[in-house]
N, CA, C and O atoms as CSV, one atom per row, in Angstrom:
chain,resi,resn,atom,element,x,y,z
A,1,MET,N,N,-119.883,11.906,188.569
A,1,MET,CA,C,-119.916,12.221,187.037
A,1,MET,C,C,-119.555,11.339,186.467
A,1,MET,O,O,-118.519,10.737,186.748
A,2,THR,N,N,-120.530,10.970,185.277
A,2,THR,CA,C,-120.111,9.867,184.449
A,2,THR,C,C,-118.901,10.369,183.344
A,2,THR,O,O,-118.655,11.563,183.173
A,3,ASN,N,N,-118.209,9.307,182.646
A,3,ASN,CA,C,-117.274,9.721,181.660
A,3,ASN,C,C,-117.843,10.552,180.631
A,3,ASN,O,O,-117.119,11.480,180.273
A,4,LEU,N,N,-118.970,10.444,180.066
A,4,LEU,CA,C,-119.618,11.299,179.249
A,4,LEU,C,C,-119.838,12.807,179.705
A,4,LEU,O,O,-119.553,13.726,178.936
A,5,GLU,N,N,-120.305,13.016,180.861
A,5,GLU,CA,C,-120.385,14.245,181.397
A,5,GLU,C,C,-118.863,14.779,181.806
A,5,GLU,O,O,-118.743,16.004,181.825
A,6,LYS,N,N,-117.994,14.193,182.051
A,6,LYS,CA,C,-116.446,14.625,181.996
A,6,LYS,C,C,-116.227,15.046,180.689
A,6,LYS,O,O,-115.824,16.194,180.497
A,7,TYR,N,N,-116.435,14.272,179.744
A,7,TYR,CA,C,-116.172,14.692,178.165
A,7,TYR,C,C,-116.836,16.055,177.790
A,7,TYR,O,O,-116.361,17.036,177.219
A,8,ASN,N,N,-118.118,15.803,178.305
A,8,ASN,CA,C,-118.925,17.024,177.651
A,8,ASN,C,C,-118.307,18.392,178.560
A,8,ASN,O,O,-118.225,19.482,177.993
A,9,ASP,N,N,-118.005,18.279,179.592
A,9,ASP,CA,C,-117.387,19.261,180.345
A,9,ASP,C,C,-116.121,19.813,179.737
A,9,ASP,O,O,-115.819,20.988,179.944
A,10,ILE,N,N,-115.367,19.024,178.999
A,10,ILE,CA,C,-114.034,19.355,178.464
A,10,ILE,C,C,-114.505,20.568,177.536
A,10,ILE,O,O,-113.963,21.672,177.605
A,11,PHE,N,N,-115.577,20.273,176.646
A,11,PHE,CA,C,-115.908,21.404,175.622
A,11,PHE,C,C,-116.862,22.683,176.280
A,11,PHE,O,O,-117.020,23.810,175.812
A,12,VAL,N,N,-117.284,22.250,177.199
A,12,VAL,CA,C,-117.687,23.403,178.057
A,12,VAL,C,C,-116.613,24.477,178.511
A,12,VAL,O,O,-116.650,25.688,178.291
A,13,GLN,N,N,-115.748,23.832,179.124
A,13,GLN,CA,C,-114.449,24.505,179.878
A,13,GLN,C,C,-113.849,25.090,178.529
A,13,GLN,O,O,-113.900,26.318,178.462
A,14,VAL,N,N,-113.294,24.436,177.451
A,14,VAL,CA,C,-112.656,25.099,176.333
A,14,VAL,C,C,-113.447,26.119,175.537
A,14,VAL,O,O,-112.892,27.180,175.254
A,15,PHE,N,N,-114.547,25.918,175.198
A,15,PHE,CA,C,-115.351,26.755,174.279
A,15,PHE,C,C,-116.568,27.623,175.042
A,15,PHE,O,O,-117.054,28.565,174.417
A,16,GLY,N,N,-116.951,27.385,176.082
A,16,GLY,CA,C,-118.003,27.804,176.892
A,16,GLY,C,C,-119.356,27.293,176.123
A,16,GLY,O,O,-120.341,28.026,176.033
A,17,ALA,N,N,-119.321,26.155,175.652
A,17,ALA,CA,C,-120.208,25.539,175.027
A,17,ALA,C,C,-121.493,25.150,175.845
A,17,ALA,O,O,-121.276,24.793,177.003
A,18,ASP,N,N,-122.954,25.167,175.366
A,18,ASP,CA,C,-123.815,24.622,176.035
A,18,ASP,C,C,-123.813,23.073,175.583
A,18,ASP,O,O,-123.547,22.675,174.449
A,19,VAL,N,N,-124.164,22.275,176.701
A,19,VAL,CA,C,-124.192,20.994,176.461
A,19,VAL,C,C,-125.016,20.454,175.270
A,19,VAL,O,O,-124.705,19.487,174.574
A,20,ALA,N,N,-126.048,21.182,175.153
A,20,ALA,CA,C,-127.263,20.629,174.130
A,20,ALA,C,C,-126.555,21.004,172.669
A,20,ALA,O,O,-127.046,20.490,171.664
A,21,GLN,N,N,-125.449,21.862,172.539
A,21,GLN,CA,C,-124.777,22.212,171.115
A,21,GLN,C,C,-124.011,21.014,170.880
A,21,GLN,O,O,-123.676,20.769,169.721
A,22,LEU,N,N,-123.653,20.154,171.904
A,22,LEU,CA,C,-122.635,18.913,171.279
A,22,LEU,C,C,-123.081,17.812,170.834
A,22,LEU,O,O,-123.898,17.093,171.409
A,23,GLY,N,N,-122.534,17.603,169.710
A,23,GLY,CA,C,-123.083,16.459,169.005
A,23,GLY,C,C,-122.203,16.295,167.507
A,23,GLY,O,O,-121.167,16.917,167.272
A,24,ASP,N,N,-122.774,15.444,166.680
A,24,ASP,CA,C,-122.184,15.160,165.549
A,24,ASP,C,C,-121.557,16.174,164.696
A,24,ASP,O,O,-120.518,16.023,164.053
A,25,ASN,N,N,-122.377,17.345,164.762
A,25,ASN,CA,C,-121.960,18.450,163.981
A,25,ASN,C,C,-121.170,19.479,164.649
A,25,ASN,O,O,-120.931,20.546,164.082
A,26,TYR,N,N,-120.700,19.182,165.968
A,26,TYR,CA,C,-119.774,20.052,166.682
A,26,TYR,C,C,-118.277,19.715,166.313
A,26,TYR,O,O,-117.701,18.715,166.742
A,27,SER,N,N,-117.711,20.638,165.483
A,27,SER,CA,C,-116.299,20.153,164.823
A,27,SER,C,C,-115.594,21.461,164.695
A,27,SER,O,O,-116.118,22.499,165.099
A,28,LYS,N,N,-114.262,21.427,164.070
A,28,LYS,CA,C,-113.508,22.711,163.790
A,28,LYS,C,C,-114.142,23.173,162.492
A,28,LYS,O,O,-114.089,24.384,162.275
A,29,GLU,N,N,-114.645,22.513,161.731
A,29,GLU,CA,C,-115.585,23.072,160.523
A,29,GLU,C,C,-116.955,23.961,160.878
A,29,GLU,O,O,-117.530,24.756,160.135
A,30,THR,N,N,-117.236,23.646,162.000
A,30,THR,CA,C,-118.659,24.305,162.306
A,30,THR,C,C,-118.405,25.531,163.496
A,30,THR,O,O,-119.167,26.498,163.499
A,31,VAL,N,N,-117.566,25.457,164.256
A,31,VAL,CA,C,-117.389,26.018,165.599
A,31,VAL,C,C,-116.008,27.218,165.009
A,31,VAL,O,O,-114.880,26.831,164.705
A,32,ALA,N,N,-116.393,28.422,164.972
A,32,ALA,CA,C,-115.564,29.389,164.406
A,32,ALA,C,C,-114.497,29.418,165.440
A,32,ALA,O,O,-113.387,29.442,164.908
A,33,GLU,N,N,-114.457,29.425,166.796
A,33,GLU,CA,C,-113.491,29.470,167.720
A,33,GLU,C,C,-112.614,28.187,167.561
A,33,GLU,O,O,-111.539,28.344,168.139
A,34,TRP,N,N,-112.686,27.453,167.199
A,34,TRP,CA,C,-111.812,26.331,167.089
A,34,TRP,C,C,-110.671,26.361,166.356
A,34,TRP,O,O,-110.651,26.271,165.129
A,35,ASP,N,N,-109.580,26.503,167.157
A,35,ASP,CA,C,-108.329,26.555,166.480
A,35,ASP,C,C,-107.515,25.679,167.081
A,35,ASP,O,O,-107.932,24.881,167.920
A,36,SER,N,N,-105.987,25.765,166.617
A,36,SER,CA,C,-105.027,24.904,167.375
A,36,SER,C,C,-104.890,24.828,168.654
A,36,SER,O,O,-104.621,23.807,169.287
A,37,VAL,N,N,-105.124,26.230,169.209
A,37,VAL,CA,C,-104.670,26.329,170.806
A,37,VAL,C,C,-105.994,25.466,171.462
A,37,VAL,O,O,-105.931,24.607,172.341
A,38,HIS,N,N,-107.197,25.961,170.764
A,38,HIS,CA,C,-108.325,25.105,171.433
A,38,HIS,C,C,-108.111,23.588,171.557
A,38,HIS,O,O,-108.263,22.874,172.548
A,39,GLN,N,N,-107.739,23.283,170.370
A,39,GLN,CA,C,-107.576,21.996,170.251
A,39,GLN,C,C,-106.391,21.227,171.032
A,39,GLN,O,O,-106.434,20.062,171.428
A,40,LEU,N,N,-105.546,21.951,171.138
A,40,LEU,CA,C,-104.564,21.474,172.336
A,40,LEU,C,C,-105.138,21.481,173.427
A,40,LEU,O,O,-104.892,20.495,174.122
A,41,ASN,N,N,-105.998,22.423,173.962
A,41,ASN,CA,C,-106.388,22.326,175.279
A,41,ASN,C,C,-107.598,21.332,175.525
A,41,ASN,O,O,-107.859,20.960,176.668
A,42,ILE,N,N,-108.269,20.945,174.518
A,42,ILE,CA,C,-109.200,19.942,174.459
A,42,ILE,C,C,-108.134,18.422,174.691
A,42,ILE,O,O,-108.442,17.544,175.497
A,43,ILE,N,N,-107.172,18.378,174.020
A,43,ILE,CA,C,-106.239,17.071,174.367
A,43,ILE,C,C,-105.737,17.074,175.658
A,43,ILE,O,O,-105.718,16.026,176.303
A,44,SER,N,N,-105.311,18.160,176.137
A,44,SER,CA,C,-104.748,18.214,177.428
A,44,SER,C,C,-105.698,18.000,178.490
A,44,SER,O,O,-105.340,17.489,179.552
A,45,LEU,N,N,-106.964,18.382,178.258
A,45,LEU,CA,C,-108.043,18.148,179.302
A,45,LEU,C,C,-108.203,16.744,179.176
A,45,LEU,O,O,-108.041,16.068,180.192
A,46,MET,N,N,-108.527,16.125,177.986
A,46,MET,CA,C,-108.808,14.789,177.875
A,46,MET,C,C,-107.759,13.894,178.572
A,46,MET,O,O,-108.201,13.044,179.345
A,47,GLU,N,N,-106.442,13.980,178.395
A,47,GLU,CA,C,-105.472,13.373,178.962
A,47,GLU,C,C,-105.575,13.638,180.450
A,47,GLU,O,O,-105.636,12.588,181.090
A,48,GLU,N,N,-105.607,14.614,181.100
A,48,GLU,CA,C,-105.715,14.862,182.400
A,48,GLU,C,C,-106.824,14.109,182.938
A,48,GLU,O,O,-106.674,13.212,183.768
A,49,THR,N,N,-108.042,14.508,182.422
A,49,THR,CA,C,-109.439,13.814,183.064
A,49,THR,C,C,-109.508,12.576,182.911
A,49,THR,O,O,-110.224,12.013,183.739
A,50,PHE,N,N,-108.875,11.733,181.912
A,50,PHE,CA,C,-108.778,10.219,181.694
A,50,PHE,C,C,-107.615,9.538,182.015
A,50,PHE,O,O,-107.527,8.323,181.839
A,51,ASP,N,N,-106.538,10.338,182.558
A,51,ASP,CA,C,-105.276,9.610,182.737
A,51,ASP,C,C,-104.795,8.996,181.672
A,51,ASP,O,O,-104.399,7.841,181.831
A,52,LEU,N,N,-104.713,9.615,180.332
A,52,LEU,CA,C,-104.188,9.222,179.298
A,52,LEU,C,C,-102.860,9.860,178.731
A,52,LEU,O,O,-102.374,10.873,179.232
A,53,MET,N,N,-102.334,9.235,177.708
A,53,MET,CA,C,-101.416,9.810,177.124
A,53,MET,C,C,-101.424,9.511,175.481
A,53,MET,O,O,-100.911,8.552,174.905
A,54,LEU,N,N,-102.157,10.615,174.912
A,54,LEU,CA,C,-102.668,10.193,173.426
A,54,LEU,C,C,-101.363,10.215,172.513
A,54,LEU,O,O,-100.332,10.830,172.787
A,55,ASP,N,N,-101.571,9.487,171.455
A,55,ASP,CA,C,-100.483,9.599,170.301
A,55,ASP,C,C,-100.623,10.818,169.584
A,55,ASP,O,O,-101.686,11.428,169.698
A,56,PRO,N,N,-99.680,11.287,168.835
A,56,PRO,CA,C,-99.421,12.356,167.801
A,56,PRO,C,C,-100.585,12.215,166.971
A,56,PRO,O,O,-101.225,13.244,166.755
A,57,GLU,N,N,-101.044,10.963,166.385
A,57,GLU,CA,C,-101.918,10.850,165.286
A,57,GLU,C,C,-103.325,11.052,166.064
A,57,GLU,O,O,-104.215,11.740,165.563
A,58,ASP,N,N,-103.456,10.489,167.167
A,58,ASP,CA,C,-104.907,11.083,167.944
A,58,ASP,C,C,-104.967,12.389,168.251
A,58,ASP,O,O,-106.107,12.847,168.178
A,59,ILE,N,N,-104.067,13.195,168.593
A,59,ILE,CA,C,-103.801,14.647,168.679
A,59,ILE,C,C,-104.197,15.419,167.462
A,59,ILE,O,O,-104.852,16.461,167.468
A,60,MET,N,N,-103.757,14.835,166.487
A,60,MET,CA,C,-104.070,15.465,165.052
A,60,MET,C,C,-105.450,15.158,164.676
A,60,MET,O,O,-106.143,16.043,164.173
A,61,ALA,N,N,-105.916,13.964,164.879
A,61,ALA,CA,C,-107.283,13.579,164.425
A,61,ALA,C,C,-108.334,14.334,165.285
A,61,ALA,O,O,-109.357,14.631,164.667
A,62,CYS,N,N,-108.280,14.707,166.610
A,62,CYS,CA,C,-109.146,15.269,167.392
A,62,CYS,C,C,-109.727,16.514,166.979
A,62,CYS,O,O,-109.469,17.530,167.625
A,63,THR,N,N,-110.641,16.562,165.768
A,63,THR,CA,C,-111.057,17.816,165.325
A,63,THR,C,C,-112.631,17.797,165.165
A,63,THR,O,O,-113.261,18.380,164.283
A,64,SER,N,N,-113.177,16.968,166.247
A,64,SER,CA,C,-114.486,17.111,166.273
A,64,SER,C,C,-114.885,16.374,167.444
A,64,SER,O,O,-114.191,15.517,167.991
A,65,TYR,N,N,-116.298,16.825,167.888
A,65,TYR,CA,C,-116.625,16.217,169.245
A,65,TYR,C,C,-116.585,14.543,169.122
A,65,TYR,O,O,-116.051,13.727,169.874
A,66,ILE,N,N,-117.292,14.359,167.987
A,66,ILE,CA,C,-117.225,12.658,167.413
A,66,ILE,C,C,-115.887,12.039,167.697
A,66,ILE,O,O,-115.661,11.150,168.518
A,67,ALA,N,N,-114.925,12.712,166.799
A,67,ALA,CA,C,-113.622,12.071,166.805
A,67,ALA,C,C,-112.916,12.023,168.274
A,67,ALA,O,O,-112.133,11.092,168.463
A,68,GLY,N,N,-113.104,12.829,169.184
A,68,GLY,CA,C,-112.648,12.894,170.358
A,68,GLY,C,C,-113.175,11.596,171.273
A,68,GLY,O,O,-112.458,10.908,171.999
A,69,LYS,N,N,-114.794,11.419,171.024
A,69,LYS,CA,C,-115.240,10.164,171.535
A,69,LYS,C,C,-114.582,8.847,170.791
A,69,LYS,O,O,-114.192,7.936,171.521
A,70,GLU,N,N,-114.469,8.737,169.597
A,70,GLU,CA,C,-113.715,7.470,169.178
A,70,GLU,C,C,-112.340,7.579,169.731
A,70,GLU,O,O,-112.033,6.539,170.313
A,71,ILE,N,N,-111.488,8.406,169.746
A,71,ILE,CA,C,-110.318,8.538,170.422
A,71,ILE,C,C,-110.305,7.830,171.686
A,71,ILE,O,O,-109.518,6.902,171.875
A,72,LEU,N,N,-111.207,8.250,172.636
A,72,LEU,CA,C,-111.232,7.761,173.866
A,72,LEU,C,C,-111.649,6.303,173.878
A,72,LEU,O,O,-111.147,5.509,174.674
A,73,ALA,N,N,-112.512,5.978,173.046
A,73,ALA,CA,C,-113.001,4.464,172.952
A,73,ALA,C,C,-111.881,3.846,172.726
A,73,ALA,O,O,-111.715,2.834,173.407
A,74,ARG,N,N,-110.785,4.212,171.750
A,74,ARG,CA,C,-109.658,3.369,171.215
A,74,ARG,C,C,-108.842,3.311,172.134
A,74,ARG,O,O,-107.933,2.485,172.065
A,75,ASN,N,N,-108.955,4.168,173.224
A,75,ASN,CA,C,-107.885,4.320,174.490
A,75,ASN,C,C,-108.428,3.599,175.763
A,75,ASN,O,O,-107.817,3.668,176.829
A,76,GLY,N,N,-109.631,2.883,175.617
A,76,GLY,CA,C,-110.287,2.222,176.683
A,76,GLY,C,C,-111.277,2.961,177.627
A,76,GLY,O,O,-111.723,2.556,178.701
A,77,VAL,N,N,-111.522,4.135,176.987
A,77,VAL,CA,C,-112.708,5.004,177.913
A,77,VAL,C,C,-113.868,4.764,177.213
A,77,VAL,O,O,-114.133,4.971,176.029
A,78,GLU,N,N,-114.663,4.200,178.302
A,78,GLU,CA,C,-116.147,3.978,177.900
A,78,GLU,C,C,-116.844,5.431,178.420
A,78,GLU,O,O,-116.721,6.017,179.496
A,79,LEU,N,N,-117.561,5.741,177.315
A,79,LEU,CA,C,-118.458,6.998,177.541
A,79,LEU,C,C,-119.855,6.751,177.530
A,79,LEU,O,O,-120.648,7.677,177.700
């Protein structure tokens, strides 16, 4: 499984999303279910999946699919 597939799987697990839904417009502004609990679940799974410890700033900034990809890139994870 590629890193991108692992990343997409996080959103499938947290939201039950279809991979085809994931993209630039998938964010807390467009997903009604996206709340603080879901956001923490995303962070937890990102840390576990990619063996990271994210900074509080990254945790707060992870408010979209694209933001999560940028956070992973800053932490050395290639998608």
